[in-house]
C-alpha positions in Angstrom: -39.6 -49.5 -6.5 -41.2 -47.5 -9.3 -42.3 -44.9 -6.7 -38.8 -44.7 -5.3 -37.4 -44.2 -8.8 -39.9 -41.5 -9.5 -39.1 -39.8 -6.2 -35.3 -39.9 -6.9 -35.9 -38.5 -10.4 -37.9 -35.6 -8.9 -35.2 -34.9 -6.4 -32.6 -35.0 -9.1 -34.6 -32.5 -11.2 -34.9 -30.2 -8.2 -31.2 -30.2 -7.6 -30.6 -29.6 -11.3 -33.0 -26.6 -11.3 -31.2 -25.2 -8.2 -27.8 -25.6 -9.8 -29.1 -23.7 -12.9 -30.6 -20.8 -10.9 -29.7 -17.4 -12.4 -27.8 -14.7 -10.6 -29.9 -11.5 -10.4 -28.0 -8.3 -10.2 -29.8 -5.1 -9.4 -28.2 -1.9 -10.8 -29.2 1.6 -9.7 -27.7 4.6 -11.5 -28.5 8.3 -11.8 -29.2 8.3 -15.6 -31.3 11.4 -15.4 -31.2 14.5 -13.2 -28.1 16.6 -12.2 -25.8 13.6 -12.0 -26.8 12.2 -15.4 -23.4 12.8 -16.9 -22.1 10.3 -14.3 -24.9 7.8 -14.4 -25.3 7.5 -18.2 -21.8 6.0 -18.8 -22.4 3.7 -15.8 -25.6 2.5 -17.4 -23.9 2.0 -20.7 -21.2 0.0 -19.0 -23.7 -2.6 -17.6 -24.3 -3.8 -21.2 -20.5 -4.6 -21.4 -20.6 -6.8 -18.3 -20.5 -10.6 -18.5 -23.8 -12.4 -19.0 -22.4 -15.7 -17.6 -20.0 -16.2 -14.7 -18.8 -19.6 -13.6 -21.5 -21.2 -15.8 -24.3 -19.2 -14.2 -26.5 -16.9 -16.2 -26.4 -13.3 -15.0 -29.5 -11.1 -15.2 -29.1 -7.3 -14.8 -32.1 -5.3 -13.7 -31.2 -1.6 -14.2 -33.2 1.2 -12.5 -32.8 5.0 -12.8 -32.9 7.0 -9.5 -33.0 10.3 -11.4 -30.3 11.7 -9.0 -33.0 11.6 -6.2 -32.4 10.0 -2.8 -36.0 9.0 -2.2 -36.1 7.3 -5.6 -32.9 5.5 -4.9 -34.3 4.0 -1.7 -37.5 3.0 -3.5 -35.5 1.3 -6.2 -33.4 -0.8 -3.9 -36.4 -1.8 -1.9 -38.0 -3.1 -5.2 -34.9 -4.9 -6.2 -34.5 -6.8 -2.9 -38.2 -7.5 -2.2 -39.7 -8.0 -5.7 -36.8 -8.9 -7.9 -34.9 -10.9 -5.2 -31.5 -9.7 -6.4 -28.3 -11.4 -5.1 -26.3 -8.2 -5.2 -26.9 -4.5 -5.9 -24.5 -2.2 -7.9 -25.0 1.5 -7.2 -25.9 4.1 -6.8 -24.0 6.8 -8.8 -23.8 9.6 -6.1 -23.0 9.7 -2.5 -26.3 10.9 -1.0 -28.2 8.2 -2.8 -25.7 5.5 -1.8 -25.8 6.5 1.8 -29.6 6.3 1.8 -29.5 2.8 0.4 -27.2 1.3 3.1 -30.1 0.6 5.5 -32.0 -1.4 3.0 -28.9 -3.4 1.9 -28.2 -4.2 5.6 -31.8 -5.1 6.5 -32.1 -7.4 3.5 -28.6 -8.8 4.0 -27.8 -8.0 0.3 -24.2 -7.0 -0.7 -24.1 -3.6 -2.3 -21.2 -2.2 -4.4 -21.5 1.6 -4.6 -20.2 3.6 -7.5 -20.0 6.8 -5.4 -17.0 8.4 -3.8 -17.5 9.4 -0.2 -15.6 7.4 2.4 -18.7 7.6 4.5 -20.2 4.9 2.4 -17.9 2.3 3.9 -16.5 4.1 7.0 -16.6 3.6 9.9 -17.2 -0.1 9.5 -20.2 -1.3 11.4 -23.0 -4.0 11.2 -24.7 -2.1 8.4 -21.6 -1.2 6.3 -20.3 -4.7 6.4 -22.7 -5.3 3.6 -21.4 -2.4 1.6 -18.4 -2.0 -0.7 -17.4 0.8 -3.2 -15.1 1.3 -6.2 -14.3 5.0 -6.4 -11.2 6.3 -4.6 -11.8 7.7 -1.1 -11.9 11.5 -0.6 -8.9 11.1 1.8 -6.7 9.6 -0.9 -7.6 12.3 -3.3 -7.3 15.1 -0.7 -3.8 14.0 0.0 -2.9 14.2 -3.7 -4.3 17.7 -4.0 -2.6 19.1 -0.9 0.7 17.5 -1.9 0.4 19.2 -5.3 -0.4 22.5 -3.6 2.5 22.4 -1.2 4.9 21.5 -4.1 3.6 24.6 -6.0 3.9 27.3 -3.3 0.3 27.4 -2.3 -0.1 28.9 1.2 -3.8 29.8 1.4 -6.7 27.9 0.1 -10.5 28.4 -0.2 -13.1 25.6 -0.3 -16.5 25.5 -2.1 -18.4 22.3 -2.2 -21.8 20.8 -2.7 -24.2 21.4 0.2 -24.8 17.6 0.6 -22.9 14.6 1.8 -20.4 14.8 -1.1 -19.3 18.3 -0.2 -19.3 17.7 3.5 -17.4 14.5 3.1 -14.8 16.2 1.1 -14.4 19.1 3.6 -14.0 16.6 6.5 -11.2 14.8 4.6 -9.6 17.9 3.1 -9.4 20.2 6.1 -7.2 17.9 8.3 -4.7 17.4 5.5 -4.6 21.1 4.9 -3.8 21.7 8.6 -1.2 19.0 8.8 0.6 20.6 5.8 0.4 24.0 7.4 -1.8 25.6 4.8 -4.4 28.2 5.8 -8.0 27.7 5.0 -9.4 31.2 4.3 -12.9 30.4 3.1 -15.5 27.6 3.3 -18.6 27.9 1.0 -21.4 25.6 -0.2 -23.7 25.4 -3.2 -26.5 23.1 -4.4 -26.3 20.8 -7.3 -29.3 22.6 -8.9 -28.1 26.2 -8.2 -27.9 28.5 -11.2 -25.8 31.2 -9.5 -23.0 31.2 -6.9 -22.1 34.9 -7.1 -22.3 35.5 -3.4 -20.1 32.6 -2.5 -17.5 33.4 -5.2 -17.3 37.1 -4.1 -16.5 35.9 -0.5 -13.8 33.6 -1.9 -12.2 36.3 -4.0 -12.3 38.7 -1.1 -10.2 36.2 0.9 -7.5 36.2 -1.8 -6.6 32.5 -1.7 -3.7 31.2 -3.7 -5.9 28.2 -4.7 -9.5 27.1 -4.6 -10.8 23.6 -4.3 -14.2 23.0 -5.8 -15.8 19.8 -4.3 -18.5 19.0 -6.7 -19.2 16.3 -9.3 -20.5 16.2 -12.9 -21.5 19.3 -14.8 -22.8 21.3 -11.8 -19.2 21.6 -10.6 -18.5 23.9 -13.5 -20.7 26.6 -12.1 -18.2 27.9 -9.4 -15.3 27.6 -11.8 -17.0 29.7 -14.4 -18.0 32.3 -11.8 -14.5 32.5 -10.5 -13.1 33.1 -14.0 -15.8 35.7 -14.8 -14.8 37.6 -11.6 -11.1 37.6 -12.6 -9.7 35.0 -10.2 -6.2 34.1 -11.4 -5.1 31.6 -8.7 -4.9 27.8 -9.1 -8.2 26.0 -9.3 -8.5 22.4 -8.2 -11.5 20.1 -8.8 -12.2 16.6 -7.5 -12.3 13.3 -9.4 -16.0 13.9 -9.5 -15.6 15.9 -12.7 -13.5 13.5 -14.7 -15.7 13.2 -17.8 -16.0 14.9 -21.1 -19.4 16.5 -20.3 -17.6 18.6 -17.6 -15.1 19.7 -20.2 -17.9 20.6 -22.6 -19.9 22.7 -20.1 -16.9 24.4 -18.5 -15.2 25.2 -21.8 -12.3 27.6 -21.8 -12.8 28.3 -18.1 -11.5 24.9 -17.4 -8.1 25.5 -18.9 -5.3 24.8 -16.4 -7.6 23.1 -13.9 -5.9 20.4 -11.7 -7.5 17.3 -10.2 -6.7 13.9 -8.9 -8.2 11.1 -10.9 -8.3 7.4 -11.5 -5.6 6.2 -13.9 -8.2 5.2 -16.5 -8.6 8.9 -17.4 -5.1 9.0 -18.8 -4.4 5.3 -19.3 -2.6 5.7 -22.6 -0.2 8.2 -21.0 0.8 5.8 -18.2 4.1 4.0 -18.4 3.9 0.4 -19.4 5.2 -0.5 -15.9 2.0 0.8 -14.3 -0.1 -2.3 -13.3 -3.3 -0.5 -13.9 -2.6 0.4 -17.5 -3.5 -2.9 -19.1 -6.9 -3.4 -17.3 -7.7 0.3 -17.9 -7.1 0.1 -21.6 -9.1 -3.1 -21.8 -12.2 -1.3 -20.4 -11.6 1.7 -22.7 -11.4 -0.6 -25.7 -14.7 -2.2 -24.9 -16.5 1.0 -24.1 -15.2 2.9 -27.1 -16.0 0.0 -29.4 -19.6 0.3 -28.4 -19.9 4.1 -28.1 -17.2 5.7 -30.2 -13.7 7.1 -29.8 -13.3 9.4 -26.9 -16.6 8.4 -25.3 -15.1 6.7 -22.2 -15.6 8.1 -18.7 -14.1 7.5 -15.3 -17.6 7.1 -14.0 -18.4 4.3 -16.3 -15.1 2.7 -15.2 -16.3 2.8 -11.6 -19.3 0.8 -12.8 -17.0 -1.6 -14.7 -14.9 -2.1 -11.5 -18.0 -3.0 -9.5 -18.7 -5.7 -12.2 -15.1 -6.9 -11.9 -15.4 -7.3 -8.2 -18.6 -9.1 -8.5 -17.3 -11.4 -11.2 -14.3 -12.4 -9.0 -16.5 -13.0 -6.0 -19.3 -15.1 -7.6 -17.2 -18.3 -8.3 -16.1 -18.3 -4.7 -19.7 -17.8 -3.4 -21.0 -20.5 -5.7 -18.9 -23.1 -3.8 -21.0 -22.4 -0.7 -24.5 -21.7 -1.8 -26.9 -21.3 -4.7 -28.2 -18.0 -6.1 -31.5 -16.7 -4.9 -30.8 -17.6 -1.2 -29.8 -15.7 1.8 -26.9 -18.1 2.1 -25.6 -17.1 -1.3 -25.9 -13.4 -0.6 -23.9 -13.9 2.6 -21.3 -16.0 0.8 -21.0 -13.3 -1.9 -20.4 -10.7 0.8 -17.7 -12.8 2.4 -16.1 -13.4 -1.0 -16.0 -9.7 -1.8 -14.4 -9.0 1.5 -11.7 -11.6 0.8 -10.7 -10.4 -2.7 -6.9 -9.8 -3.1 -4.9 -8.0 -5.8 -7.7 -7.8 -8.3 -6.7 -5.7 -11.3 -9.4 -3.3 -12.5 -9.8 -0.1 -14.6 -9.1 2.3 -11.6 -6.6 0.3 -9.6 -5.7 -2.9 -7.8 -8.4 -4.0 -5.2 -7.5 -5.8 -2.0 -10.4 -6.0 0.4 -10.5 -6.8 4.1 -13.0 -6.9 7.0 -12.0 -3.3 7.8 -11.4 -2.0 4.2 -14.3 -2.3 1.8 -12.7 -0.1 -0.8 -9.3 -1.8 -1.1 -7.5 0.7 -3.3 -4.0 2.0 -2.6 -2.0 4.9 -4.2 -1.8 3.0 -7.5 -5.4 4.2 -7.9 -4.7 7.9 -8.3 -2.8 10.3 -10.6 -2.8 14.1 -10.9 -4.2 15.4 -14.1 -4.4 18.9 -15.7 -6.8 20.2 -18.3 -4.7 21.4 -21.2 -6.3 22.6 -24.6 -9.6 20.9 -23.6 -7.9 17.5 -22.9 -6.9 15.5 -19.8 -3.1 15.4 -19.5 -1.0 13.5 -16.9 0.4 16.2 -14.7 4.2 16.3 -14.1 
């Protein structure tokens, strides 16, 4: 009888330990390197995420990939094999996130990317079923840009983008929309994130005499073509992507940014949104938390992508806990399923509704057109 009581007590302690297992969250950001202006606010945002969800302690393990694809892969391998994480948030940029997909799928670990390219979640397949993302798709933003162009008498357009998956992804999404709207693409150029000159590319663009130029870059490196265009006297409209929506870009580009147009997540101009906009309240909530920690005007749309990844995770965890305990393959699978089933989740950049075929889940409520005026972001009319 005594042996039976001892055995039952041991079993009870085992179940109690299992019930109290922590949830380990791996985070990979580009906190150094060319994408640091994107990754640093994401890293800062992790400190604002909940440390307890549904009674479970959350441990965040944050690694820097230095804007390098090889390091990103090394980091996610460490997180899934050594740290036994239940979910991965990251990485910051498209090439790194794409490189991480194989590891996420192999280890059956859900991953929520903070990078923009639709390639991260499309086309849906056995690998991408483990991957989700928070930034708006290139296609959504391309449509917003081309709509603005056609409404402002733009007939010809030139394209210059990063010579990596970000630039290529944008071109693949932008070109078909341009063709459908009967605009003429007169130039298509590329540059590296680490380039110090784009004179050759810019001279070709100016020679083509486009009404508008779209620069498909992210972070401070995207300022290089814009400054070169201005230096060479280009007077047409210049569009950027939502990859530049932070204050570091404004600082580096300076007066050459004046008048620039871009699509962006609503959080960039949250205070200017009408009260009827369903994104205004959650966007202002994030802004308030971030600025309380880092000062007025410090908030960034990229940090908000990280925040939204945390919001999705926080909404999925209670559902997954009903099926399995953290630290198990069953919990990771349940968390993946829970993420895929999220509906109408309000976050800083939009309202998320996932499905088996849509691992982004944002609609047109997740975008606005913005213009840079007097060194500030202004909601475009």
